[in-house]
N, C-alpha and C positions, 0 to 999 in steps of 0.2 A: 035202630039208632042211626042218626045222621052223622056223616063224616064231617069233621071240622075242616073248614076251608083254609087254604093257605094262600100266600101271595101269588103263587104260580097258577091258581085257579081264576085269577082276575083277568078280565079282558084288557086289551091295550088301553081303551078309553078309561076304564076304572083305575088302572095303574097310573095313568096320567093325572087323573083327578086326585088320587092320593098324594102324588108328588107335589102337585100345585098347592093343595090344602096344607101339606106339611111345610112347604116353603112359606106360605102366608102365616101360619102359626109361629114358625121360628122367627120370621121377620118381626111380628108383633112383640114376641117375647124379648128379642134383642133390643128393639127400640124402647120398650118399657124399662128393661133393666138398665140401659144406658141413661135414660132420663132419671131413673131412681138414683143411680150412682152419682149423678152430677147435681142433684138437688140437696139443699140443706134440710136436715131432718125436721126443722121447725116449719118447713113449707108443706109438710105432709100431715094428713089425718091418720094417726097411728104410727107404729114403729116401722123402721126401714126393714127389719128382718121379716116382719109380718107381710109387708107388701112384696118383698122378694119371693116369699113362699107363695103368695096368691098369684103372682105373675106366672108361676110355673104350672098353673092349672089350665091346660089346653088353651082354647081361644078365649075363654071367659075371663081368665085372670088378667091378661094385659088390657082387655076392654074395660074391666072394672077398675083397674089401676088408673087408666086415662080419664075415666068418668068420675071417679070418686076420691082418689088419694090426694090429689094436689089441691092446695089452698090457693085462693086468689090473693091479691095484694092486701085486701081488707080482712083476710083470715077466714073467709067463708068458702064453701064449695063453689066450683065454677058453675055457671049456668043459672 
């Protein structure tokens, strides 16, 4: 049976990559939550609570939020 790896088993380069990716993920989430909190709920496709939960899903949540949640001035999806 294989031993489970821990953070101390990572190389310096791998640790650096994990830190950078975690920073990107956190930055995306903070930006998306800040945008969500400043937006009128009528400007969203769906509920604020639903989008807040979706944003919490790794990299994909904030990307989906920015791509799909916000309505344009005519009420449609952007793009």
